[in-house]
C-alpha positions in Angstrom: -0.4 -11.6 -36.3 -2.6 -12.1 -39.6 -4.5 -15.0 -38.2 -4.8 -13.3 -34.7 -8.0 -11.9 -33.6 -9.0 -10.3 -30.2 -12.0 -12.3 -28.7 -13.9 -12.1 -25.5 -12.7 -14.8 -23.2 -15.3 -13.9 -20.2 -17.8 -11.5 -19.2 -19.9 -10.6 -15.9 -23.0 -9.8 -15.3 -25.1 -9.0 -12.4 -28.8 -9.5 -11.5 -30.7 -8.0 -8.3 -33.1 -10.4 -6.6 -36.9 -9.7 -6.4 -39.6 -10.3 -3.8 -43.1 -10.8 -5.0 -45.7 -9.7 -2.5 -48.9 -10.9 -4.4 -49.4 -12.1 -7.9 -51.9 -13.7 -10.0 -50.9 -16.7 -12.4 -51.6 -15.7 -16.2 -51.6 -19.2 -18.3 -50.9 -19.0 -22.1 -50.1 -21.4 -24.8 -47.3 -19.0 -25.9 -44.8 -19.0 -22.9 -43.7 -15.6 -23.8 -47.2 -14.5 -22.8 -47.3 -16.4 -19.8 -46.5 -15.5 -16.6 -48.1 -13.5 -13.7 -49.5 -9.9 -12.6 -48.7 -8.4 -9.1 -46.4 -6.6 -7.0 -42.7 -7.0 -5.8 -39.6 -5.4 -4.4 -36.4 -5.6 -6.2 -33.2 -6.2 -3.9 -29.8 -4.9 -4.5 -28.5 -8.3 -3.2 -28.9 -10.8 -6.0 -26.0 -12.5 -7.7 -22.9 -12.2 -10.4 -22.5 -14.6 -13.0 -19.2 -15.1 -15.0 -19.3 -16.9 -18.4 -16.0 -18.1 -19.7 -15.4 -19.6 -23.3 -13.9 -23.2 -23.0 -12.0 -25.2 -25.9 -12.8 -28.4 -24.0 -16.3 -27.8 -23.7 -16.8 -27.2 -27.1 -18.4 -30.5 -28.1 -20.0 -31.2 -24.5 -21.4 -27.9 -24.2 -21.8 -26.4 -21.1 -20.5 -26.3 -17.2 -22.9 -24.6 -14.7 -21.4 -24.0 -11.0 -23.6 -22.3 -8.5 -22.1 -20.9 -5.4 -18.9 -22.8 -6.3 -20.5 -26.1 -7.1 -21.6 -28.0 -10.2 -25.3 -28.1 -10.5 -27.6 -29.2 -13.3 -29.3 -26.0 -13.0 -32.0 -26.6 -15.6 -33.3 -22.8 -15.8 -30.0 -21.3 -16.5 -28.8 -24.4 -18.7 -32.0 -23.5 -20.8 -30.3 -20.2 -21.4 -27.1 -21.4 -22.2 -28.5 -24.0 -25.0 -30.7 -21.2 -26.3 -27.9 -18.9 -26.8 -25.3 -21.2 -28.1 -27.7 -22.3 -30.6 -27.8 -18.9 -32.1 -23.8 -18.5 -32.2 -23.8 -22.0 -33.6 -26.5 -20.8 -36.2 -24.5 -17.4 -36.9 -20.8 -19.0 -36.9 -21.1 -22.5 -38.0 -19.9 -24.2 -35.2 -20.1 -25.3 -31.5 -19.2 -23.1 -28.7 -18.5 -24.3 -25.2 -18.8 -22.2 -22.0 -18.2 -22.5 -18.1 -20.9 -20.2 -16.2 -20.1 -19.7 -12.6 -23.0 -17.6 -10.4 -22.4 -16.6 -7.1 -25.3 -15.6 -5.0 -26.0 -12.9 -2.3 -29.4 -14.3 -1.5 -30.8 -17.6 -0.8 -31.9 -20.2 -3.3 -35.3 -21.6 -3.5 -36.5 -18.8 -0.5 -38.9 -16.6 -2.5 -36.4 -14.2 -3.7 -36.4 -15.0 -7.4 -33.0 -16.4 -7.6 -33.8 -18.5 -10.5 -34.9 -15.7 -12.4 -31.5 -13.8 -11.5 -29.4 -16.5 -12.5 -31.1 -17.0 -15.5 -31.0 -13.3 -16.3 -27.7 -12.6 -15.7 -26.3 -15.4 -17.4 -28.4 -14.2 -20.5 -26.5 -11.2 -20.5 -23.2 -12.2 -20.0 -23.4 -14.9 -22.5 -25.1 -12.2 -25.2 -22.1 -10.1 -24.5 -19.3 -12.7 -24.4 -20.5 -14.3 -27.9 -21.3 -10.9 -29.3 -25.0 -12.2 -30.5 -26.1 -8.4 -30.7 -29.4 -9.2 -28.9 -31.3 -6.5 -27.4 -32.0 -6.2 -23.8 -35.5 -7.1 -24.5 -34.5 -10.1 -26.4 -32.3 -11.3 -23.9 -34.6 -11.0 -21.1 -36.9 -12.6 -23.3 -34.9 -15.7 -23.0 -34.4 -15.6 -19.5 -38.3 -15.8 -19.1 -39.0 -18.4 -21.4 -36.1 -20.4 -19.1 -38.2 -19.6 -16.1 -41.6 -20.3 -17.7 -40.5 -23.6 -19.3 -38.8 -24.9 -16.3 -41.8 -23.7 -13.5 -39.0 -21.9 -11.5 -41.0 -18.4 -11.8 -43.2 -16.4 -13.8 -42.7 -12.8 -13.0 -39.1 -12.0 -11.5 -37.4 -11.5 -14.8 -38.9 -8.3 -15.9 -38.8 -6.8 -12.2 -35.2 -7.8 -11.8 -34.4 -6.3 -15.7 -35.7 -2.7 -14.1 -35.4 -2.6 -10.4 -37.4 -0.4 -7.8 -41.0 -1.3 -6.5 -42.4 -2.9 -9.4 -46.5 -3.4 -10.0 -46.5 -6.1 -13.2 -49.9 -5.0 -14.9 -49.6 -7.3 -18.2 -47.5 -10.8 -17.7 -44.7 -11.6 -19.7 -41.1 -10.2 -20.0 -40.0 -7.1 -21.2 -41.0 -6.1 -24.8 -44.3 -7.8 -23.7 -45.1 -7.5 -20.1 -46.0 -3.9 -18.8 -45.3 -2.8 -15.5 -45.3 0.3 -13.1 -43.5 1.6 -10.8 -44.1 2.3 -7.2 -41.8 5.5 -5.6 -39.7 4.5 -2.7 -36.6 5.8 -1.1 -34.1 2.7 -1.1 -35.7 1.5 1.9 -34.0 -1.4 3.6 -35.8 -4.6 3.6 -35.2 -7.2 6.6 -36.0 -11.1 6.1 -35.7 -14.2 7.6 -35.8 -17.5 5.5 -37.0 -20.5 7.5 -36.7 -23.0 4.6 -36.5 -23.9 0.9 -39.8 -24.1 -1.0 -40.1 -25.4 -4.9 -41.8 -22.9 -7.3 -42.9 -25.8 -9.5 -44.9 -27.9 -6.8 -47.0 -24.7 -6.4 -47.5 -24.0 -10.2 -48.7 -27.6 -10.6 -51.4 -27.6 -8.2 -54.6 -26.3 -9.6 -56.6 -25.8 -6.4 -53.8 -23.6 -5.0 -53.6 -22.2 -7.9 -57.1 -20.9 -7.7 -56.8 -19.6 -4.3 -53.7 -17.6 -5.3 -55.3 -16.2 -8.1 -58.6 -15.1 -6.4 -56.6 -13.5 -3.8 -53.9 -12.1 -6.6 -56.9 -10.3 -8.2 -58.2 -8.7 -5.2 -55.0 -7.6 -4.0 -54.2 -5.9 -7.4 -57.3 -3.9 -7.0 -56.3 -2.7 -3.6 -52.5 -1.7 -4.9 -54.0 0.0 -8.0 -56.2 2.2 -5.7 -53.4 3.3 -3.6 -49.6 2.5 -5.0 -47.3 3.3 -2.2 -45.0 1.3 -0.5 -46.9 0.9 2.8 -50.0 -0.1 1.1 -48.0 -2.5 -0.8 -47.1 -4.1 2.4 -50.5 -4.1 3.8 -52.0 -5.7 0.5 -49.1 -8.2 0.7 -49.6 -9.4 4.0 -53.6 -9.9 3.4 -52.5 -11.6 0.3 -50.1 -13.9 2.4 -52.8 -14.7 4.8 -55.8 -15.6 2.6 -53.9 -17.3 -0.4 -53.0 -20.5 1.6 -49.5 -21.0 0.5 -47.7 -19.6 3.3 -46.5 -21.9 6.7 -47.5 -21.9 10.0 -43.9 -20.3 10.8 -44.5 -17.6 8.4 -47.8 -17.1 9.8 -46.3 -16.7 13.4 -43.6 -14.1 12.2 -46.1 -12.1 10.2 -48.3 -11.9 13.5 -45.3 -11.3 15.9 -44.2 -8.4 13.8 -47.7 -7.1 13.5 -48.0 -7.1 17.6 -44.6 -4.9 17.1 -46.9 -2.5 15.3 -45.1 -3.3 12.1 -46.3 -4.9 8.6 -44.8 -8.1 7.7 -45.4 -10.4 4.6 -44.4 -13.4 3.2 -42.0 -13.7 0.1 -44.0 -15.6 -2.9 -43.4 -18.4 -3.4 -41.4 -19.4 -0.5 -40.9 -19.7 3.1 -39.6 -16.4 4.0 -40.9 -13.4 5.6 -39.9 -9.8 5.0 -40.8 -6.3 6.6 -39.5 -2.4 5.8 -36.4 -1.6 8.2 -35.7 -3.3 11.0 -37.9 -5.7 13.5 -37.0 -6.8 16.7 -39.9 -9.1 16.4 -38.2 -10.7 13.3 -34.8 -11.8 15.3 -36.8 -13.9 17.1 -37.3 -16.7 14.5 -33.9 -16.7 13.1 -30.9 -14.8 11.4 -32.0 -11.9 9.9 -30.8 -10.7 6.6 -31.3 -7.3 4.8 -31.0 -5.3 1.6 -31.7 -2.0 0.3 -34.2 -1.6 -2.4 -32.6 -1.9 -6.1 -32.6 1.5 -7.7 -31.3 -0.3 -11.2 -31.8 -3.5 -12.8 -29.8 -6.4 -14.3 -26.9 -5.5 -16.4 -23.2 -6.4 -17.8 -20.4 -5.4 -15.7 -17.5 -6.1 -17.9 -15.8 -8.3 -20.6 -12.1 -9.2 -21.1 -10.2 -9.7 -24.5 -7.4 -11.7 -25.6 -5.8 -12.3 -28.8 -6.2 -16.4 -29.7 -5.6 -18.0 -33.0 -7.9 -20.7 -32.4 -10.8 -18.6 -32.2 -10.1 -17.0 -35.7 -12.6 -17.8 -38.7 
């Protein structure tokens, strides 16, 4: 037993998802200070990530599965490679891991799935490898992964905290600044029309100018009246004036408006959402829903085993 020590063999973590209602892109040469300001709703439905040690992958590095299918998953891969380098620097050896993320929300629909995947992966791997990083440091790695891969700008900080969030300064926790909007864990209903790649929008300078102009005005209106109802009104106006939504989204927003309710589009995605239920929204496809999350991302649990092969 002298050479045997207890090691963590796998860790589970959770991240909620996030719908951005309005935003302004904030560029910076330092990716930690690059991001967005704006407003959004964090949903309980998100993802769970399992990270497992793998002796077979110790030389090759990483295997990533999304909903049971092996994927390239560059944003999550960035996280794994960053934390694996920290482990190697600390222990002078490589480590192989298998990452498996299961989502309760659609990917590529404007629900912050890439940010949730990166954040949950970072949390689980920090725990698994006993890196001792603080929650802010872990979230900063996830934010860097999003920014460097052009998959998101402000989801990580919102998903770290939960609730209805106003992002007042860009960046991850420890750098960005947020404020919270009072809410009552309302149900959010949404319909997804299709996938949309965030990267294509973030690389279009003309579209970015329109987004930023509408985003600055939206933030002013939101700060004047920071409540959930106004968030929906401001987001709806942003959706209709920023020229980033599809005709289907526009039609659904107008149909819900005729019903006497306020709907908006999830940024950046082909998805329309509303507080509570909407009969009008049902005419546009399958309606899914989730409560607003009271808490943010975190580690669920880890398991230890005794194994001589991992002893130092």
